[in-house]
C-alpha positions in Angstrom: 100.8 127.4 110.6 102.9 125.3 112.9 100.1 125.4 115.5 97.6 124.3 112.9 99.8 121.5 111.7 100.4 120.3 115.2 96.6 120.4 116.0 95.9 118.4 112.9 98.6 115.9 113.8 97.2 115.6 117.3 93.6 115.0 115.9 95.0 112.3 113.6 96.8 110.7 116.5 93.7 110.7 118.7 91.6 109.3 115.8 94.1 106.5 115.3 94.2 105.6 119.0 90.4 105.5 119.0 90.4 103.3 116.0 92.8 100.9 117.6 90.6 100.5 120.6 87.3 100.2 118.7 85.8 96.9 117.5 86.0 96.8 113.7 82.7 96.1 112.1 83.7 96.6 108.5 83.9 92.9 107.8 80.5 91.6 106.7 79.0 88.1 106.7 77.8 88.4 103.1 81.3 89.0 101.6 82.7 86.2 103.7 80.1 83.7 102.5 80.7 84.8 98.9 84.4 84.2 99.2 83.8 80.7 100.6 81.6 79.9 97.6 84.2 81.3 95.3 86.8 79.0 96.8 84.5 76.0 96.4 83.7 76.9 92.8 87.4 77.1 92.0 88.0 73.7 93.5 85.1 72.3 91.6 86.2 73.7 88.3 89.8 72.5 88.8 88.7 69.0 89.7 86.2 68.8 86.8 88.4 70.4 84.1 92.1 69.6 85.0 93.7 71.3 82.0 97.3 71.7 83.1 99.9 69.0 83.9 101.9 71.5 85.9 101.2 73.5 89.0 101.4 76.9 87.3 97.7 77.1 86.3 96.6 75.8 89.7 98.5 78.6 91.4 97.3 81.3 88.9 93.6 80.3 89.3 93.8 80.4 93.1 95.6 83.7 93.1 92.9 85.1 90.8 90.3 83.7 93.2 92.1 85.4 96.1 92.0 88.7 94.2 88.3 88.3 93.7 87.8 87.5 97.4 89.8 90.6 98.4 87.7 92.7 96.1 84.4 91.3 97.5 85.6 91.9 101.1 86.9 95.3 100.3 83.7 96.5 98.6 81.6 95.4 101.6 84.1 96.8 104.0 84.0 100.2 102.5 80.2 100.4 102.8 79.9 99.0 106.2 82.8 101.0 107.7 81.4 104.3 106.5 77.9 103.4 107.7 78.9 102.0 111.1 82.1 103.9 112.0 81.5 107.3 110.3 84.5 109.6 110.9 86.7 106.7 112.1 86.0 104.6 109.0 89.2 105.5 107.0 91.4 105.0 110.0 89.8 101.6 110.8 90.0 100.4 107.2 93.7 101.4 107.1 94.3 99.5 110.4 92.5 96.4 109.1 94.5 96.4 105.9 97.7 96.9 107.8 97.0 93.9 110.1 96.3 91.5 107.2 98.9 92.9 104.7 101.9 90.7 105.7 99.9 87.5 105.4 98.3 88.6 102.1 101.7 89.5 100.7 103.2 86.2 101.7 100.2 84.4 100.1 100.9 86.0 96.8 104.7 86.0 96.7 105.6 82.6 98.2 103.9 80.4 95.5 105.7 82.5 92.8 109.0 81.9 94.6 108.3 78.1 94.9 107.4 77.8 91.2 110.6 79.6 90.2 113.1 78.0 92.6 111.5 74.9 94.3 108.7 73.5 92.1 108.9 70.2 93.9 107.5 71.8 97.0 104.5 73.5 95.4 102.2 70.8 96.8 102.5 72.5 100.2 100.7 75.7 99.0 97.1 74.8 100.1 98.4 74.2 103.6 100.6 77.2 103.6 97.8 79.5 102.3 95.6 78.3 105.2 98.4 79.1 107.7 98.7 82.6 106.3 94.9 83.1 106.6 95.1 81.9 110.2 98.0 84.2 111.0 96.1 87.1 109.4 93.0 86.4 111.6 95.0 86.1 114.8 96.8 89.4 113.9 93.4 91.1 113.7 91.8 89.6 116.8 92.3 92.7 118.8 89.6 94.5 116.8 87.4 91.5 115.9 84.7 89.5 117.8 86.4 87.2 120.4 84.8 84.1 118.8 86.8 84.9 115.6 89.6 82.9 117.2 87.6 79.8 116.3 88.1 80.7 112.6 91.8 81.3 113.1 92.0 77.9 114.9 90.1 76.2 112.1 92.5 77.4 109.4 95.5 76.5 111.6 94.4 73.0 112.2 93.2 72.4 108.6 96.5 73.7 107.3 98.5 71.0 109.1 96.0 68.3 108.2 96.3 69.4 104.5 100.1 69.3 104.7 99.9 65.8 106.3 97.6 64.5 103.7 99.5 66.1 100.8 102.8 64.7 102.1 101.7 61.2 101.1 101.9 61.7 97.3 103.0 65.4 96.9 100.0 65.9 94.6 98.1 69.2 94.3 94.5 68.6 95.2 92.0 71.5 94.7 89.8 70.1 97.4 92.6 70.5 100.0 92.1 74.2 99.4 88.5 74.5 98.5 86.8 72.5 101.3 88.8 74.0 104.2 88.3 77.5 102.7 84.6 77.0 102.3 84.3 75.8 105.9 86.5 78.6 107.3 84.8 81.4 105.5 81.3 80.1 106.3 82.4 79.9 110.0 83.6 83.5 109.8 80.3 84.6 108.1 78.3 83.0 110.9 80.5 84.6 113.7 80.2 88.0 112.1 76.4 87.6 111.6 75.6 86.6 115.2 78.2 88.9 116.8 76.7 91.9 115.0 73.1 90.9 115.8 72.1 90.6 112.1 73.2 91.2 108.5 73.0 95.0 108.9 75.4 95.0 111.8 73.0 96.5 114.3 73.2 95.3 117.9 
């Protein structure tokens, strides 16, 4: 039994090493475009129907939007990974989630912390969210198309521009989140589409 366990462990290790050196093609352009539209729709709804005088609903709505975006990306990732990576799919999905997990966790927990202990600084969240997205992209570059660094740079620059603009009046603006997110996700969708040679991911 020890020999069998060792053999299985060795196979798993080889599979993980192969996954770490293989370009991940589980991210699809369709889901990225959908998430950009979801962000734009959230900003449009918040600017058209401002129903809360505090930041609480602003944060909750964007966190719900983020959850929907993760769901959309996850559904497409599952299908594409098992179609394009076959036996390596599970290892590569695990690796992709692991790379983005720190940025995702920070995106969810930091606004809750600010609402509780530093509500006067909640205006910074659109910029901080974009920094987290940028960091997540750069953390994943090893397994993504080289041009994806443009998307990481987009979010990094837009984050500081949003912080600079927001610092003038410390007001929460849905468009400081919605417009950069729309642009960034559409850029990622275009990069994935042209890097893969088409919507089906065939070179």
